[in-house]
C-alpha positions as CSV (number, residue, x, y, z in Angstrom):
1,X,130.6,164.0,111.6
2,X,128.8,164.5,108.3
3,X,126.8,161.2,108.3
4,X,126.8,158.7,111.1
5,X,125.6,155.7,109.1
6,X,123.0,153.2,110.2
7,X,124.7,152.3,113.5
8,X,128.1,153.7,114.4
9,X,129.3,153.4,118.0
10,X,132.4,154.3,119.9
11,X,133.9,151.2,121.5
12,X,137.0,150.4,123.5
13,X,137.9,147.0,125.0
14,X,134.7,146.8,127.1
15,X,133.4,147.6,130.5
16,X,134.4,144.9,133.0
17,X,133.7,144.5,136.7
18,X,130.5,146.4,136.7
19,X,127.9,143.7,136.3
20,X,127.3,143.7,140.0
21,X,125.6,147.1,139.6
22,X,123.7,146.0,136.5
23,X,126.0,147.4,133.8
24,X,126.8,145.1,130.9
25,X,130.2,144.7,129.1
26,X,129.7,146.4,125.8
27,X,132.9,146.6,123.7
28,X,133.5,145.5,120.1
29,X,131.3,142.8,118.6
30,X,134.3,141.6,116.6
31,X,137.3,141.9,119.0
32,X,139.7,140.4,116.4
33,X,139.1,143.1,113.8
34,X,139.1,145.7,116.6
35,X,142.4,144.5,118.0
36,X,144.1,144.3,114.6
37,X,142.9,147.8,113.8
38,X,144.7,149.1,116.9
39,X,147.7,147.0,116.3
40,X,148.2,148.3,112.8
41,X,148.0,151.8,114.2
42,X,150.5,151.1,117.0
43,X,147.8,151.9,119.6
44,X,147.0,150.3,122.9
45,X,145.0,147.1,122.3
46,X,141.9,148.6,123.8
47,X,142.1,152.2,122.4
48,X,138.7,153.6,121.4
49,X,137.6,153.2,117.8
50,X,134.3,153.4,115.9
51,X,132.3,150.3,115.2
52,X,130.5,150.8,111.9
53,X,127.6,148.5,111.3
54,X,126.5,148.1,107.7
55,X,128.2,151.4,106.6
56,X,127.2,154.9,105.7
57,X,129.7,156.7,107.9
58,X,131.1,160.0,106.5
59,X,133.3,162.3,108.5
60,X,135.8,165.1,108.0
61,X,139.2,165.1,109.6
62,X,140.0,168.1,111.7
63,X,143.7,167.2,112.3
64,X,146.5,165.5,110.4
65,X,146.6,161.9,111.5
66,X,146.6,158.2,110.5
67,X,143.6,156.0,110.2
68,X,142.8,152.4,109.5
69,X,139.7,150.4,108.7
70,X,139.4,146.7,109.4
71,X,136.6,144.1,109.6
72,X,133.8,143.7,107.0
73,X,134.4,144.7,103.4
74,X,132.8,148.1,103.7
75,X,134.5,150.2,101.1
76,X,136.8,153.0,102.4
77,X,137.1,156.2,100.5
78,X,139.3,159.2,101.3
79,X,138.3,162.3,99.4
80,X,136.2,160.2,97.1
81,X,139.0,157.8,96.1
82,X,138.7,154.2,97.3
83,X,141.5,153.0,99.5
84,X,142.7,149.7,100.9
85,X,141.3,148.3,104.1
86,X,143.5,146.6,106.7
87,X,146.0,149.3,105.9
88,X,147.1,152.5,107.6
89,X,146.6,155.8,105.7
90,X,147.6,159.3,106.4
91,X,144.9,161.9,106.3
92,X,145.1,165.7,106.6
93,X,142.8,168.3,108.2
94,X,139.8,168.8,105.9
95,X,140.0,165.4,104.2
96,X,136.7,163.5,103.9
97,X,136.6,159.9,105.1
98,X,133.8,157.6,104.1
99,X,133.0,154.0,105.1
100,X,130.4,153.1,102.5
101,X,127.6,150.6,102.5
102,X,128.4,147.0,101.6
103,X,127.7,146.1,98.0
104,X,124.4,144.2,97.8
105,X,124.7,140.5,97.7
106,X,128.3,140.5,99.1
107,X,128.9,138.0,101.9
108,X,131.8,139.7,103.5
109,X,130.7,140.7,106.9
110,X,128.7,143.7,108.2
111,X,130.8,145.4,110.9
112,X,134.0,147.3,110.4
113,X,136.2,149.3,112.7
114,X,137.6,152.8,112.0
115,X,140.6,153.6,114.2
116,X,142.8,156.6,114.5
117,X,146.4,157.0,115.7
118,X,146.3,157.2,119.5
119,X,142.6,156.3,119.6
120,X,139.7,158.7,120.0
121,X,139.9,160.7,123.2
122,X,136.6,159.9,125.0
123,X,136.2,160.2,128.7
124,X,135.4,156.8,130.3
125,X,132.3,156.1,132.3
126,X,132.6,153.3,134.8
127,X,136.0,152.5,133.5
128,X,135.2,152.3,129.7
129,X,134.2,154.5,126.8
130,X,132.2,151.7,125.2
131,X,128.7,152.8,124.1
132,X,125.7,150.7,125.4
133,X,122.7,152.5,124.0
134,X,120.2,150.5,126.1
135,X,121.9,151.7,129.3
136,X,122.6,155.2,127.8
137,X,126.2,155.0,128.8
138,X,129.6,155.5,127.2
139,X,130.5,157.1,123.9
140,X,129.8,160.9,123.6
141,X,126.3,160.9,125.0
142,X,125.4,157.3,125.6
143,X,124.0,157.1,122.1
144,X,125.0,156.0,118.6
145,X,126.9,158.7,116.7
146,X,124.8,161.6,115.4
147,X,125.3,164.2,112.6
148,X,127.5,167.0,113.8
149,X,129.3,165.0,116.5
150,X,133.0,165.7,117.0
151,X,135.3,162.8,117.7
152,X,138.3,164.2,119.6
153,X,141.8,162.8,118.6
154,X,145.3,164.0,118.7
155,X,147.3,165.0,115.7
156,X,149.7,162.3,114.5
157,X,151.2,162.9,111.1
158,X,154.3,160.7,111.7
159,X,154.5,157.0,112.5
160,X,154.8,153.9,110.4
161,X,152.3,152.8,107.8
162,X,151.4,149.2,108.2
163,X,149.2,146.7,106.5
164,X,148.0,143.2,107.2
165,X,148.9,140.9,104.3
166,X,145.8,139.7,102.5
167,X,146.5,136.0,103.2
168,X,146.3,136.7,106.9
169,X,143.1,138.6,107.0
170,X,139.9,137.1,108.5
171,X,137.5,135.6,106.0
172,X,133.8,136.5,106.4
173,X,131.1,134.4,104.7
174,X,127.4,133.6,105.0
175,X,127.7,130.7,107.4
176,X,129.4,129.8,110.7
177,X,129.9,126.8,113.0
178,X,129.7,127.8,116.6
179,X,131.6,125.6,119.1
180,X,129.6,125.2,122.2
181,X,130.8,124.6,125.8
182,X,127.9,122.7,127.4
183,X,126.5,124.3,130.6
184,X,125.1,122.7,133.7
185,X,121.5,123.2,132.4
186,X,122.2,120.9,129.5
187,X,120.8,118.1,131.7
188,X,117.4,119.6,131.3
189,X,117.5,118.9,127.6
190,X,116.9,115.3,126.7
191,X,119.4,113.4,124.5
192,X,116.9,113.7,121.6
193,X,116.7,117.5,122.0
194,X,120.5,117.8,122.2
195,X,120.9,115.7,119.0
196,X,118.4,118.0,117.3
197,X,120.2,121.1,118.5
198,X,123.6,119.9,117.3
199,X,122.5,118.4,114.0
200,X,120.2,121.2,112.8
201,X,120.9,124.2,110.7
202,X,119.6,127.6,111.9
203,X,119.0,130.9,110.1
204,X,119.9,134.3,111.4
205,X,116.6,136.1,111.9
206,X,115.8,139.8,111.3
207,X,115.7,140.2,115.1
208,X,119.4,140.4,115.8
209,X,121.4,143.3,117.4
210,X,124.2,143.9,119.9
211,X,122.2,142.3,122.7
212,X,121.8,138.9,120.9
213,X,121.4,137.0,117.7
214,X,118.0,135.3,117.4
215,X,118.1,132.2,115.2
216,X,115.3,130.3,113.4
217,X,115.0,126.6,112.7
218,X,114.3,123.4,114.6
219,X,112.6,124.2,117.9
220,X,114.4,122.7,121.0
221,X,112.3,121.7,124.0
222,X,113.5,121.8,127.6
223,X,111.9,120.1,130.6
224,X,111.8,123.4,132.5
225,X,110.2,126.6,131.2
226,X,112.3,129.0,133.3
227,X,114.8,129.3,136.1
228,X,115.5,131.8,138.8
229,X,117.3,134.8,137.2
230,X,121.0,134.3,137.3
231,X,124.1,136.0,135.8
232,X,124.6,135.5,132.0
233,X,128.0,135.0,130.4
234,X,129.0,136.2,126.9
235,X,127.9,133.8,124.2
236,X,125.3,132.1,126.4
237,X,122.7,130.2,124.3
238,X,119.3,130.8,125.7
239,X,116.3,128.6,124.7
240,X,113.1,130.5,125.3
241,X,109.6,129.1,125.3
242,X,109.4,129.0,121.5
243,X,112.5,126.8,121.3
244,X,114.4,129.1,119.0
245,X,118.0,129.7,120.2
246,X,119.3,133.2,121.1
247,X,123.1,133.7,121.3
248,X,123.7,136.5,123.8
249,X,126.3,139.2,122.9
250,X,128.1,142.2,124.4
251,X,125.1,144.3,125.3
252,X,123.2,141.4,126.8
253,X,121.2,141.9,130.1
254,X,123.3,141.0,133.1
255,X,120.8,138.4,134.5
256,X,118.1,136.2,132.9
257,X,115.7,133.4,133.5
258,X,115.7,131.3,130.3
259,X,117.4,127.9,130.4
260,X,120.7,127.8,128.6
261,X,122.1,124.7,126.8
262,X,125.6,126.1,126.8
263,X,127.8,129.0,125.7
264,X,129.3,129.6,122.3
265,X,133.1,130.0,122.1
266,X,133.9,133.7,121.8
267,X,136.2,133.1,118.8
268,X,133.2,131.9,116.8
269,X,130.9,134.5,118.1
270,X,133.2,137.1,116.4
271,X,132.3,135.4,113.1
272,X,128.6,135.1,114.0
273,X,128.2,138.9,114.5
274,X,129.5,139.4,110.9
275,X,126.5,137.5,109.5
276,X,123.4,139.2,108.2
277,X,119.8,137.9,108.3
278,X,119.4,134.8,106.2
279,X,122.9,133.5,106.9
280,X,123.2,130.0,108.4
281,X,124.5,128.7,111.8
282,X,125.3,125.3,113.1
283,X,126.5,124.2,116.5
284,X,129.2,121.8,117.6
285,X,129.9,120.7,121.2
286,X,133.5,121.1,122.5
287,X,135.1,120.4,125.8
288,X,136.4,123.1,128.2
289,X,139.9,122.0,127.6
290,X,139.5,122.3,123.8
291,X,138.0,125.8,124.2
292,X,140.8,127.0,126.4
293,X,143.4,125.6,123.9
294,X,141.6,127.4,121.0
295,X,141.6,130.7,122.9
296,X,145.3,130.5,123.8
297,X,146.3,129.6,120.3
298,X,144.2,132.5,118.9
299,X,145.6,135.0,121.3
300,X,149.2,133.9,120.4
301,X,148.4,134.2,116.7
302,X,146.9,137.7,117.2
303,X,150.0,138.9,119.0
304,X,152.4,137.5,116.5
305,X,150.8,138.1,113.1
306,X,153.4,139.7,110.9
307,X,152.6,143.2,109.8
308,X,154.1,144.6,106.6
309,X,155.4,148.2,106.6
310,X,155.4,150.4,103.5
311,X,156.1,154.0,102.6
312,X,154.4,156.4,100.2
């Protein structure tokens, strides 16, 4: 590791079944880009990769292998030459790989995934290699990557070179509509407050991280100020005392006592986490059946996306 960038974390598919002992899920913020990175490389769908937030990652290959970068439009350079993303590349021992910072003013996401053939070989903790810095668990030392770190991986000079056709790649912008499955606490928000919530436009604040995205805009009032702490699902939309929504993400706390108006559909949260401060968010209510249908269709699409093979 030459330079780790602003926030580069080792992530696999996530740490499930451990919330009972207070450990959150972790895992990739954008599971679609993560899964496509592994699929392009022919890896297991949950193989460990590096989540690169905002760029600045520079490392040197120690073996001959294949790599791929998906997600945000963070420029990929190999030995100083820019290379295509969403595409598998061969690298040799000694090659320098850089995932650069996003060009200023470009609305094309902020999180990319760097995968390697076979995945990075990281010992799991509580069933997962996913790094959760707050809990100091996963990854190499329970921390974001540091200068001098070594990311173990096996040599793999053979294997097919695949790319995802440009027309099939996710599009990242500077706004998103989050579909919301209303929760049982919605009854504590009056019809007027619900209309305000679903008709208002919110802005992504500077206070957003892997725990949650804080939004700024029309304040929403609830007829209760708090509840007994209870388990929190991914995408839950908390409304704290200031009335500003918080969309909870992978590294959320396992329990909490703020009222929740509903939960955002995970497919849309994957687009939310690609937004930078100042981007805009709107909400739209959907039924549970509509949410299930959307998830099944998206899973089928992800499994069946046609990948193109090429040779050098």
